[in-house]
N, C-alpha and C positions, 0 to 999 in steps of 0.2 A: 583824138589823141595820137600822137604820132606812129608809124609803124617799130621807130626802134624803143619807145617805150612797152610798144604790145609786145614786142620780140622778149622785153628785158623782164615784163609781168612775165608771161612764157618760163623763160627758163628760170627766174625763182620758184616759180613752181614744182618743174621737172627735177631742183637738186633736191627740194623742200621731199618731192614722193621720194627720190632716191634714199634721202637720209632718214625717212621714215619707214621704209622700206629695208634697208640695211639695218636697223634697229628692232625694227618686231621682231629679224629673223634671227638675229643675238640671240634675242628672248627667249624665241622659241626653241632654238637650238640649244641651250639650258636646260630644258626641262628633261629632256630625256636621259639626260645625261644624272640627272639631280637621281629619276625614276629609275637607272641602273644603279646607283650609290644605293641607292634604297632597299632594292631587292638584295643588292651582294649582300648590304649588313644583315636585312633580315635570316638572308641563307646562312648567313654566319651565327648569329645566333642563334637560329633553330638547330645548326649543325651542334655549337657549345652545348646547346639544352638536350639533344640527344646523347651528347655522350656523355654528361653528366647522370642523363636518366639509365647509362647503362652500365654507368660505374654501379649505382646506389640499386638496379636488379643486382649486380653480381655480388656485393655484399651482401643482398637479402638472402641467397641462396644457401640455404642450409648446407657448411660442409657433411662432408661421409664419405667412406671409402670403405671398399669392399674386404668383409672380413674373410673369406676366402682365395681373395688375392696378397701378393706381395709390393711392396715399392720400396724404392731407392729414393732416397733424400739428400739432395745436393745443394750447392751453390747458387743461385739464382745465375748467375754472370760467368763462374768459372766451370769449365771441367771436373770438380771437385769433390766427393759425397761422402757424408757420414759414416762409418766405417770400424766396424768393433776392433779392436787393435789383437794381433793373434789368436783370432779367432773368435767362437759363441763360446766365454767362459767364464763366469763369474768374478767381478770385479775389474775386467777386460774393459782397459776404459774406450769412451768414444771417441774420432778424431778424422781428421779429414785424411783421406788415402784413396787412392786410385780414380779413375772416372767412370762414369756411371755405365761406361759401354763392360766394363771388367765386373765390379760391384755389383749388377744386375744376376749376376750367376752364382755369385756368393751368399751362403748363406748369414754373414757378419755382415755383408755390403749391401742386406733388404730388410725390410722390417714388414710386421704387421702389423697392422695398424686398426683396433678393434675399438667400437663404441661403447661404453660405460653405460649398463641399463641404469634410465631411468636420473640419467646426467647431462643435458643436451651439450652437445658442442663438446663434449670431454672424452677423451681416449686413450688406452694406454699403448706402450710401441717396444716392440717384442721381437725376439729376433726371428729372420725371416725363412728357418730351417725348424726341423723338431724338435728340437731343445727350446724348454718352456725358461727362459729368462728373459728378463725383459730390460729396457734402459731406463733406469734410476736417478735422479740426484744424489748420490751418495751422500749421508750422513742430516739430508734434510734441504728443504727446501731455502739454502742460505746464497747470497749472491759470492760466487766465486766457486762453490762446491761441486765437484765436476760429476758430468754426465758418464755414468759405466753400466756396461749390466749387471744387474743385481738382484735375486727374487725371481719369485712365480709369478704369471698373470696373475694368480689367486691374490699372492698379498700387495702387489702394484696397483689393484683394483681399491683397495684398502688405504692408504696412502696417499697423499699432496706429493710428495715428490717420485710418485711413479703414476702420478695422471698426467693427462696436457690437455692444456688446450690449443687448440689446432685452429686457427683466423685468418681467412684470406687478408692478402695485403692486396689491398685498391688497386684498380689499376696492372695487375699484373698478371698474366695467365698461371695458374698451379703453383702459385707462389704462395708462401702462409708464416708467417709466426709460428712457435712452438712455443708454450710458454706452459709455466707450472702451475695448477691447479690451485685454488683456493685463494685468502686475502693476500698474498704477496705476489706483486706484480716484477717478476721477474723471468726472465726469458731463456732460453736454450740459446746460448753465443756460440761462434769458433774463438776461442780464445787469440787475439795478438792475429785476428785477421784470415780472409782467407786464402791459405797456404798447405802444403803439402805438409802431414805430420802437426799439425795445430791440433791441439784438443778442445774438447767442447766441457764448456762450465755453464750456470748459470750463473747471467750477468746482465744487467740494465731491466729496465722496464720496457714495454711492447712497443710505446711511442717512438722508444730511441731504436729497436731491432727491426722495425719493419722501414726504415729509412736506411739501414746497416745491411752493407753486400753480407757479411758474416753474420747476421740476424737475422734472414730468413733464408726459405729455402723450399726449392723446386720437388714436388712430391709427385714422382711419376709413378705409373702400374708400369709392372715389367710383365 
């Protein structure tokens, strides 16, 4: 065999080896990237599961308020709070007025939230000071009825329109819906939106109010 033929064969072998080496290098270079993608995907899935677990745990925590403390009840997105118009007085209506910094110093801007015995998750909401007047749906649990101070705690514990289901809004810290106790799914709602001087009334079910800024409330201890 001539030298030229031998050189040609060697050259072809070298070229084939180089091609095979490049191909193998490319294949192996893909594997770590796939592993990284899988790890990232697994991490994202785990994070999502952790978030869902945390939300479920938050929802399962029993709602409770200290009966010896007072609370402000404010919009969760705007610094406007529930306030008894013209002070704590019979039939004085609830409306958005002032901000938390002012209302936390007022008897008609703070509230005692007390659990009712043998009624899990059901509360009365009464004036924060020494006057025994509570927040009530005037005229009964009826759509559009106004929310105002009416009757004592003893009276309100015995009527649906004086008792409230206070339930957490999933994913929001210290934010709740405040709905009437009983069979009617209707909740306390800032009529016309979150705006100074807008009054509260029963309006819409829980599923509507928990996504409406004027249907959910940040309740904070003073």
